[in-house]
C-alpha positions as CSV (number, residue, x, y, z in Angstrom):
1,V,27.3,-1.6,-38.1
2,W,29.5,1.4,-37.6
3,T,28.7,1.7,-33.7
4,D,29.8,-1.9,-33.2
5,G,32.7,-1.7,-30.4
6,L,31.6,2.1,-29.6
7,T,29.3,0.8,-26.3
8,S,29.3,-2.0,-23.8
9,L,25.9,-2.9,-24.5
10,D,26.6,-6.4,-24.0
11,R,28.1,-5.7,-20.8
12,Y,25.6,-3.4,-19.3
13,K,21.9,-4.7,-20.6
14,G,19.4,-6.1,-18.3
15,R,18.8,-9.9,-18.7
16,C,15.5,-11.8,-18.4
17,Y,17.0,-15.1,-17.0
18,D,13.5,-16.9,-16.4
19,I,9.8,-16.5,-17.2
20,E,7.0,-18.4,-15.3
21,P,3.7,-18.5,-16.4
22,V,0.8,-17.2,-13.8
23,A,-0.8,-20.0,-12.7
24,G,-4.5,-20.2,-13.7
25,E,-3.9,-16.8,-15.8
26,E,-4.1,-17.1,-19.9
27,N,-1.1,-14.6,-21.3
28,Q,0.3,-13.9,-18.1
29,Y,3.5,-14.0,-16.8
30,I,6.3,-13.7,-14.3
31,A,9.7,-12.3,-15.9
32,Y,12.9,-12.3,-13.7
33,V,15.1,-9.4,-14.8
34,A,18.7,-8.8,-13.5
35,Y,20.6,-5.6,-13.9
36,P,24.3,-5.2,-13.7
37,L,25.5,-3.1,-10.6
38,D,27.6,-0.4,-12.8
39,L,24.0,1.1,-14.3
40,F,23.3,2.4,-11.1
41,E,24.4,5.7,-9.2
42,E,25.7,4.4,-5.9
43,G,23.5,5.4,-2.9
44,S,20.6,6.9,-5.4
45,V,17.1,5.3,-4.6
46,T,16.0,7.5,-7.3
47,N,18.3,6.6,-9.8
48,L,17.7,2.9,-9.0
49,F,13.8,2.8,-9.2
50,T,13.7,5.3,-12.3
51,S,16.1,3.0,-13.9
52,I,14.3,-0.1,-13.2
53,V,10.6,1.2,-13.2
54,G,10.9,4.7,-15.0
55,N,10.7,3.8,-18.8
56,V,9.3,0.2,-18.9
57,F,6.1,1.4,-17.3
58,G,5.6,3.9,-20.2
59,F,5.6,1.3,-23.1
60,K,2.4,1.4,-24.8
61,A,2.8,-2.3,-26.0
62,L,2.6,-3.6,-22.2
63,R,-1.4,-3.3,-21.1
64,A,-0.8,-4.3,-17.7
65,L,2.7,-4.8,-15.7
66,R,3.2,-4.8,-12.1
67,L,6.6,-4.8,-10.3
68,E,6.4,-7.8,-7.5
69,D,9.5,-7.6,-6.0
70,I,12.8,-6.3,-6.1
71,R,15.9,-7.4,-4.8
72,V,19.0,-5.4,-3.9
73,P,22.4,-6.9,-3.4
74,P,24.2,-6.2,-0.3
75,A,27.0,-4.6,-2.2
76,Y,24.6,-1.8,-3.6
77,S,22.6,-1.4,-0.1
78,K,26.0,-0.5,1.3
79,T,26.2,2.6,-0.8
80,F,23.1,4.1,0.8
81,I,24.8,6.0,3.8
82,G,21.3,7.5,5.0
83,P,20.2,10.8,5.6
84,P,22.7,13.9,6.1
85,H,22.0,14.0,9.6
86,G,19.6,12.3,11.8
87,I,16.4,12.5,14.2
88,Q,18.8,14.4,16.9
89,V,19.4,17.3,14.8
90,E,15.6,17.5,13.8
91,R,14.8,17.5,17.6
92,D,17.3,20.0,18.5
93,K,15.7,22.3,15.4
94,L,12.3,21.9,16.9
95,N,13.2,21.6,20.3
96,K,11.3,18.5,21.1
97,Y,12.5,15.9,23.2
98,G,11.2,12.8,25.2
99,R,8.5,11.9,22.7
100,P,8.0,10.9,19.2
101,L,7.9,13.9,16.6
102,L,4.2,14.4,15.1
103,G,3.8,15.4,11.4
104,C,2.0,14.8,8.4
105,T,2.1,15.1,4.7
106,I,-0.1,17.6,3.1
107,K,-1.9,16.1,0.0
108,P,-2.1,19.2,-2.6
109,K,-2.7,16.6,-5.4
110,L,-6.3,17.0,-4.1
111,G,-6.3,20.5,-5.8
112,L,-5.4,22.7,-2.8
113,S,-4.2,26.1,-4.1
114,A,-0.8,27.7,-2.6
115,K,-3.2,30.0,-0.3
116,N,-5.5,26.6,1.2
117,Y,-2.2,24.6,0.9
118,G,-0.8,27.3,3.5
119,R,-4.1,27.3,5.5
120,A,-3.9,23.3,5.8
121,V,-0.5,23.7,7.1
122,Y,-1.6,26.1,9.9
123,E,-4.4,24.3,11.0
124,C,-2.2,21.2,11.4
125,L,0.7,23.0,13.1
126,R,-2.1,25.1,15.2
127,G,-3.7,21.9,16.4
128,G,-0.5,20.3,17.7
129,L,1.7,18.6,15.1
130,D,5.2,19.6,15.2
131,F,6.0,19.6,11.4
132,T,4.0,19.2,8.1
133,K,5.9,18.1,4.8
134,D,5.1,18.5,0.8
135,D,4.0,15.3,-0.5
136,E,6.9,13.6,-2.9
137,N,5.3,14.7,-6.0
138,V,4.7,18.2,-5.3
139,N,7.1,20.8,-7.0
140,S,5.9,23.8,-8.8
141,Q,2.6,22.8,-10.8
142,P,0.4,25.6,-12.6
143,F,-2.4,25.4,-9.8
144,M,0.3,25.9,-7.0
145,R,3.6,27.4,-7.6
146,W,6.7,26.7,-5.3
147,R,7.2,30.5,-4.6
148,D,3.5,31.0,-3.7
149,R,3.5,27.6,-1.6
150,F,6.5,28.9,0.2
151,L,5.2,32.4,1.0
152,F,2.0,31.0,2.1
153,V,3.7,28.1,4.5
154,A,6.0,30.6,6.0
155,E,3.3,32.9,7.1
156,A,1.4,29.6,8.3
157,L,4.5,28.8,10.0
158,F,5.2,32.1,11.7
159,K,1.6,32.2,12.8
160,S,1.2,28.7,14.7
161,Q,4.6,29.6,16.1
162,S,3.4,32.8,17.6
163,E,0.4,31.2,19.1
164,T,1.4,28.3,20.3
165,G,4.6,29.3,21.6
166,E,6.5,26.1,20.1
167,I,8.9,25.8,17.3
168,K,7.3,24.2,14.2
169,G,8.6,23.1,11.1
170,H,7.7,22.4,7.4
171,Y,9.8,20.5,4.8
172,L,9.4,21.7,1.3
173,N,10.4,20.0,-2.0
């Protein structure tokens, strides 16, 4: 094949190093797969999980698949340096000290419009929470565009701050 020698496929491919039948189950198995660390971007949880489960769960030939366990070598774990800043920066921004910060994630996947999303943010912040945040899957869907969500959240944030006299926060994706 003309592509022989152009890639390092053998060096970088995942390897199934063991397969065990599931006790008491017909045609069900546990497969143990290992991947070379060079396949993964250092410090990227997103890349790690996308690489491991992103494509394989889309295979139509697999009727049922479940990730049971993942083991990350210490050498790779050490590449995660953590968030760009810590809790102290958040406390300073919100002017909240001496107690836990209270927040929640709004779940717009339930069909909230941008306006109703803003209303939910307002009710949470007015009700005593320090911050709200977008669900990890929220970006700019047809039923709730990012710009619209941003504007309604900003309105909710400013209104709740004005009514409570406290600094409030919202974490947008």
